[in-house]
C-alpha positions in Angstrom: 65.9 -37.2 4.8 66.6 -35.1 7.9 65.2 -35.9 11.3 62.1 -33.7 10.8 61.0 -35.4 7.6 61.6 -38.8 9.2 59.3 -37.8 12.0 56.7 -36.5 9.6 56.7 -39.8 7.7 56.3 -41.9 10.8 53.4 -39.8 12.0 51.6 -39.7 8.6 48.5 -41.8 8.7 47.6 -44.1 5.8 44.5 -45.7 7.3 42.3 -43.8 4.7 43.9 -46.0 2.0 41.7 -48.9 3.0 38.6 -46.9 2.1 40.0 -45.7 -1.2 41.1 -49.2 -2.1 37.7 -50.6 -1.2 36.0 -48.0 -3.4 38.3 -48.7 -6.3 37.8 -52.5 -6.0 34.0 -52.0 -5.9 34.1 -49.8 -9.1 36.3 -52.3 -10.9 33.9 -55.1 -10.1 30.9 -53.0 -11.1 32.5 -52.4 -14.5 33.0 -56.2 -15.0 29.3 -56.8 -14.1 27.7 -54.0 -16.0 29.5 -54.0 -19.4 30.0 -56.6 -22.1 33.4 -55.4 -23.4 35.4 -53.3 -21.0 39.1 -52.7 -21.1 41.7 -51.2 -18.7 43.9 -48.4 -20.0 47.4 -49.4 -19.1 50.3 -47.1 -19.8 52.9 -48.5 -17.4 52.6 -45.3 -15.3 52.1 -45.2 -11.6 48.4 -44.5 -11.6 47.6 -47.4 -13.9 49.9 -49.7 -11.9 48.0 -48.8 -8.7 44.8 -49.5 -10.5 46.2 -52.8 -11.7 47.1 -53.7 -8.2 43.5 -53.1 -7.1 42.3 -55.2 -10.0 44.5 -58.1 -8.8 42.9 -57.8 -5.4 39.4 -57.5 -6.9 39.6 -60.6 -9.1 42.7 -62.5 -8.1 46.2 -62.8 -9.7 46.0 -63.8 -13.3 42.2 -63.5 -13.4 41.6 -59.9 -14.5 38.5 -60.2 -16.7 39.3 -57.5 -19.2 42.2 -56.8 -21.5 44.8 -54.0 -21.0 44.9 -51.3 -23.7 47.8 -48.9 -24.5 47.6 -46.1 -27.0 51.3 -45.6 -28.0 52.4 -42.4 -29.6 55.7 -44.0 -30.6 57.5 -41.3 -28.5 57.1 -42.9 -25.1 60.0 -43.4 -22.7 61.5 -46.8 -23.3 61.8 -47.5 -19.6 58.0 -47.2 -19.3 57.1 -49.3 -22.4 59.5 -52.1 -21.4 58.0 -52.1 -17.9 54.5 -52.2 -19.3 55.3 -55.2 -21.4 57.0 -57.1 -18.6 54.2 -56.4 -16.1 51.5 -57.5 -18.5 53.5 -60.7 -19.2 54.0 -61.3 -15.5 50.2 -61.1 -14.9 49.3 -63.2 -17.9 47.1 -60.4 -19.0 46.1 -59.7 -22.6 47.8 -56.5 -23.7 46.5 -54.6 -26.8 48.7 -51.8 -28.2 47.5 -49.4 -30.8 49.8 -46.8 -32.2 49.4 -43.2 -33.4 51.9 -44.1 -36.1 49.4 -46.6 -37.6 46.7 -43.8 -37.6 49.2 -41.6 -39.4 49.7 -44.3 -42.1 46.0 -44.6 -42.5 45.7 -40.9 -42.9 43.4 -40.4 -40.0 46.1 -38.4 -38.2 48.1 -35.7 -39.9 50.7 -33.7 -38.2 51.0 -30.0 -38.8 54.8 -30.5 -39.0 57.2 -33.4 -38.3 58.1 -32.1 -34.8 54.5 -31.7 -33.6 53.7 -33.6 -30.4 51.6 -36.7 -31.1 50.1 -36.6 -27.6 46.9 -34.8 -28.6 46.4 -37.2 -31.6 46.0 -40.1 -29.2 42.3 -39.3 -29.2 41.9 -40.4 -32.8 43.8 -43.7 -32.2 41.8 -44.4 -29.1 38.5 -43.9 -30.8 39.6 -46.2 -33.6 40.5 -48.9 -31.1 37.1 -48.5 -29.4 35.5 -49.1 -32.8 37.8 -51.9 -33.7 37.2 -53.9 -30.5 33.7 -52.7 -29.6 34.7 -51.5 -26.2 31.8 -50.2 -24.1 33.8 -49.1 -21.1 37.4 -47.9 -20.7 38.8 -47.9 -17.2 41.4 -45.1 -16.8 43.7 -43.9 -14.0 42.8 -40.2 -14.1 42.4 -38.4 -10.7 40.4 -35.3 -9.9 43.4 -33.5 -8.2 45.5 -33.6 -11.4 43.8 -30.8 -13.4 40.7 -28.6 -13.1 39.0 -30.2 -16.1 39.4 -33.6 -14.5 38.0 -32.3 -11.3 34.7 -31.9 -13.1 34.7 -35.6 -14.2 32.2 -38.2 -12.9 33.6 -41.6 -12.0 31.4 -43.1 -14.7 31.9 -40.6 -17.5 29.4 -41.0 -20.4 30.7 -40.4 -23.9 28.4 -40.0 -26.9 28.6 -41.9 -30.2 31.4 -39.5 -31.3 33.4 -40.3 -28.2 32.9 -36.8 -26.9 32.6 -35.7 -23.3 29.7 -33.3 -22.6 30.4 -31.8 -19.1 26.8 -30.4 -18.8 25.2 -33.7 -19.6 26.9 -35.9 -17.0 24.8 -38.2 -15.0 24.3 -37.9 -11.2 26.1 -40.4 -9.0 24.2 -40.1 -5.7 24.9 -42.8 -3.0 27.4 -44.5 -5.3 24.7 -45.5 -7.7 25.9 -45.5 -11.3 23.7 -45.2 -14.4 25.4 -47.4 -16.9 22.7 -47.3 -19.7 24.1 -46.9 -23.2 22.7 -46.2 -26.6 24.3 -47.9 -29.6 27.7 -46.5 -30.3 28.1 -44.8 -26.9 30.6 -45.8 -24.2 31.8 -44.9 -20.8 35.2 -43.8 -19.4 35.4 -45.1 -15.8 37.9 -43.6 -13.3 38.1 -45.8 -10.2 40.8 -43.7 -8.5 39.1 -40.3 -9.1 39.1 -39.6 -5.3 42.7 -40.4 -4.8 45.4 -37.7 -4.6 49.0 -37.9 -5.7 50.0 -38.3 -2.1 47.5 -41.2 -1.7 49.0 -42.9 -4.7 52.5 -42.7 -3.3 51.5 -43.8 0.1 49.7 -46.8 -1.5 52.8 -47.6 -3.6 54.9 -47.6 -0.5 52.4 -49.7 1.5 51.9 -52.3 -1.2 55.5 -52.3 -2.4 54.4 -51.7 -6.0 57.3 -51.8 -8.6 57.5 -48.8 -10.9 59.6 -47.8 -14.0 62.9 -46.5 -12.9 62.4 -43.0 -14.2 59.9 -42.3 -11.3 63.0 -42.2 -9.0 66.0 -39.9 -9.0 68.5 -40.3 -11.8 70.9 -38.1 -13.7 69.6 -36.6 -16.9 70.5 -33.9 -19.4 67.9 -31.1 -19.3 67.4 -27.5 -20.3 65.4 -25.0 -18.2 62.6 -23.7 -20.5 59.9 -21.4 -19.2 60.3 -22.9 -15.7 60.2 -26.5 -16.9 63.1 -28.9 -17.0 62.9 -30.2 -20.6 64.7 -33.5 -21.1 67.3 -33.4 -23.9 66.5 -36.2 -26.4 66.5 -36.6 -30.2 62.8 -35.5 -30.1 63.5 -32.6 -27.7 66.9 -31.1 -28.6 68.1 -27.9 -27.0 67.2 -24.6 -28.8 69.8 -22.0 -29.7 71.2 -20.3 -26.7 69.9 -22.9 -24.2 72.3 -24.3 -21.7 72.3 -28.1 -21.3 72.8 -29.2 -17.7 73.0 -32.6 -16.0 70.7 -32.7 -13.0 69.3 -35.2 -10.5 65.7 -35.5 -11.6 62.6 -37.8 -11.4 59.3 -37.9 -13.3 56.1 -37.2 -11.3 54.1 -38.4 -14.3 55.0 -40.1 -17.5 53.7 -39.6 -21.0 54.9 -38.6 -24.5 58.6 -37.5 -24.5 57.7 -34.3 -26.4 55.5 -32.9 -23.6 56.6 -34.5 -20.3 59.2 -33.0 -18.1 61.0 -34.2 -14.9 61.4 -32.3 -11.7 64.6 -31.8 -9.7 64.7 -34.4 -7.0 67.0 -36.8 -5.0 64.1 -39.0 -3.9 65.0 -42.7 -4.5 62.2 -44.4 -2.6 58.4 -44.1 -2.3 58.8 -42.9 1.2 61.1 -40.1 0.2 58.6 -39.1 -2.6 55.8 -39.0 0.0 57.8 -36.4 1.9 58.4 -34.4 -1.3 54.8 -34.6 -2.3 53.7 -33.2 1.1 55.7 -30.1 0.3 54.5 -29.7 -3.3 52.3 -26.7 -4.1 51.8 -27.4 -7.8 50.0 -30.4 -9.2 52.0 -33.0 -11.1 50.6 -32.0 -14.5 51.0 -28.3 -13.8 54.6 -28.9 -12.8 55.6 -31.3 -15.7 53.3 -31.2 -18.7 54.0 -28.8 -21.5 50.8 -29.6 -23.4 48.7 -28.4 -20.4 50.3 -25.0 -20.6 49.2 -24.1 -24.1 46.0 -22.6 -22.8 43.8 -22.6 -19.7 41.3 -24.9 -21.3 43.7 -27.2 -23.2 42.7 -30.3 -21.2 39.0 -29.7 -21.4 39.2 -29.2 -25.2 41.0 -32.5 -25.6 38.5 -34.3 -23.4 35.6 -33.1 -25.5 37.5 -34.4 -28.6 37.7 -37.9 -27.1 40.9 -37.7 -25.0 41.3 -40.0 -22.0 
């Protein structure tokens, strides 16, 4: 970083993180008190790791009162799934993993073609896991700044007996009072870090020294430039005819299914350096890195209505 960015970093306040952390801890405790069978959605990504850190502070190390749940497409980055497993083991937390591949074997998920992204089909596997374990609240790491459909989300997001989100039927949350009443078969998705931004997350990671999967930091990777996105070259995402494969210094702003998640060019190797990059970013992390969000203007909202996270 040059002298100007060093100065920006030293003058950047993070005092607001205390209020955000306090709100998140309050919500995590509210879920534990209000529901019989909650679970915390844990992908091994930065947002779920921040939420897990707050859960440690809320309940104490090794005392998180609900299991961790991961819906695995089978096409996740190995660095992330390995980190997920090691972090859950380190905490002594119960980790439940359910796979889209198992749904495919049951016939509840059918791909249009073998190369189709499995990301959208996570909704089916998630709803099956909810039915299997009787979960009545699922705690997720979504934030309102990520995408416009998520900006419409309440912190306690009611889902009907089909797992669907009805944006016009959401409950008011005045004075941080949450209506947690449920009818049989219904459940809530709860988003304790709704009011955080990407910058807040990285400032918190830096302040709390939270360990992350290595792909969040700069590394060399083969990519192709496709419609303005740097698509990683893998067995699942090979280059198309005429595309030029390049080795670039990149990092991932968000992690998900390999088939729809792209890195950005970056030489940031520490949380502090990423804070500086984030200050200059003018596109949200999903807008800059997710191919599945570019299929249509309403792609995320449609998936949420179908039961997506």
